[in-house]
C-alpha positions, 0 to 999 in steps of 0.5 A, a space after each residue: 499500500 502506497 504512502 498516499 493511499 495509507 494517508 487517504 485510508 487513515 484520514 477516511 477511517 478518522 472521519 467516515 463515522 462522524 456523520 452517522 454518529 451525529 444522531 447518537 450521544 457523542 459524549 457517550 464512551 464506546 466500551 471495549 468488549 473483547 480483542 486479540 492480537 495473533 500472528 498469521 502466515 505473513 504478518 499479524 492480525 489485530 481484532 477489537 470489539 467495541 460497544 459502538 462504532 467511533 471515529 478512528 485512525 491507524 498508522 505506523 511509526 519507527 524508532 522503534 517500530 509501532 502500530 498506533 490507533 487512535 479512537 474517539 473515545 474508548 473506555 478500556 475498563 480493567 483489561 490488561 492489554 498484554 493479555 490480548 497479545 498472543 503473537 510473536 510479532 507483537 511484543 507489548 501493547 499499551 492502552 489508555 487516554 492520549 487527548 481529552 476525548 481520545 484514546 490511544 492504542 500502541 503495539 510494539 512490533 517485533 518486526 517491520 510490518 505494514 498495514 495491509 488492510 483496516 476496516 470497521 464493521 458495525 452490527 445494524 442491530 446492536 450498534 457494536 463494532 468490530 475493528 480489524 487490522 491486518 499486518 503484512 511482513 516487510 523489510 525495514 526500508 519499506 516500513 520506514 517509507 510507509 510510516 509517519 503520523 498522518 497530518 490532521 489539524 485536530 491532532 497536530 501542531 499548526 504549521 509555523 506562524 508568527 509568534 504571538 507574545 503572551 498577554 501582559 501580566 502583573 510583574 509582581 506575580 510569578 507564573 508557575 506551571 506545574 507539570 504532573 508527570 505521565 498521564 493516560 496511556 502512560 501511567 508512570 510508576 505503579 505499585 498496587 493500585 497506586 499510579 504515579 500519573 494519578 498521584 502527581 495530578 492530585 498533588 499538582 491540584 493541591 500545590 496549585 491551591 496552596 500557591 494561590 492562597 499564598 498570594 503573589 502567584 498565578 498557577 497553571 497545570 500542563 494537564 488537569 485529567 488523566 490524559 497523555 501530554 507529550 514532553 514537547 507539548 508540556 514545554 510549549 504549554 508553559 511557554 504559552 502560559 508565560 511561565 516564570 517557573 516550570 516544575 515537573 512533578 514525579 514519584 517514580 519507583 526503582 527496580 533495584 535498591 531503595 531511595 527515600 526522600 525528595 530530590 530535585 533535578 536540573 537539566 544537564 547533558 551529562 547526568 550526575 549519576 547512572 541512576 539519574 541518566 536512567 531515569 531521564 532516559 525512561 521518561 523520554 522513552 515513555 513518550 515513544 511507547 505512547 506513540 509520539 512521532 519524533 521523525 520531524 523534531 530534529 532542528 540542529 540550528 534551533 537546538 544550538 541556539 537553545 543550548 546557548 540560552 540554556 547556559 545563560 538560564 542554568 544558574 536560575 534553575 540551580 538557585 530554584 532547586 536549592 531553595 526548593 529543597 531547603 523549603 522542603 527539608 524545613 517543611 517535612 524534615 528529610 530529603 533524599 541523601 543526595 537531593 540535588 541531581 542533574 540529567 538530560 530530561 527533555 521536559 526541562 529543556 525550555 531555554 528561557 524558563 527556570 525549570 526543575 523536575 521534583 521527585 516528590 518520593 519513591 513509590 517503591 519505598 514503603 515510608 515514601 508511599 505512605 507519605 505520598 498517600 497522606 493528604 496531610 503530609 502532601 500539605 506539608 510538602 506543598 508548603 515547603 515548595 511554596 516557601 522555596 519559591 517565595 525565597 527564590 523569587 526574592 533572590 531572583 528579583 534582587 539579581 535581575 539588575 546584575 543580569 541586565 548588565 
């Protein structure tokens, strides 16, 4: 199937059901009923049964090789996506929210396979729908030629246009953008029923309220629901909000060893230690596993210019991290034994915004899990962050004349 034909197919699949659905309640979610991924003679077959037909699209991506399907919107329920995989040619499967009102399925492919056919059939009596996607084995070059997310204005960033500066704000107020890590198809770390994505969204809302009550702060969140936001989009939302400060919130889990207490990360090309490097790599890889297309993201000239701007801004981020840690330690009494760390986190790469990643605690450690689940303890943590931000703001304002010179 040619690239042009694939693009047409994807666009048709995403829109052809819209007219029949206008008579239905578009707010109602389609429910996942059953499904399977199986090998076949020269490829693989994916079948999904859902309670009603919905607009959808399908495409493939490289690095790593993936099949991606988007839906408007499917409620996955308690199904374990991996239980649907009975194939050697498909290694892992992820499902979950991707945009507000949209769901995504991502299948990691063990070998290159192109989309041979894709169709949705609806039962005229019950309204239930069956989606069938047939994949055919091919070589990597042919797979790469067929791959890429089809351009769709409902999904993609617009073409380059004139930059509109944010509306002027009160210079005495600090715009803080809080970034609850993960979300939707990317749950983050998990322990039992506790998901990092849910916990950090709850904490971000609590911290937002504490900062607003303190006065002198405006606060925005990069996401305010259980949906996926790419690392690039998180930074873009901070810039659109006119952020003075960007704080990414996380609570990871370690596969080996034990870590306890809060730690603050700043951006660095060279990680401060192997654990920080692995953490940054895992965060970036979550974007890929969620089906983000990075094939058009390489702009070397822009990267060089941004790196120069970051060098000028790095001391402000370092100072922000130090003041936050001091405030947290005063409030909750304990931080990580090595609380100041650095690594190449993509979410910290805003060239013009002081940015830090706060590891609030570790789900893999019993004490931290108990604290993170305790709203009283989280209030203390939020108060510590507030105090650190106030001290940093006072110092940063005093240093502003020196930076201008």
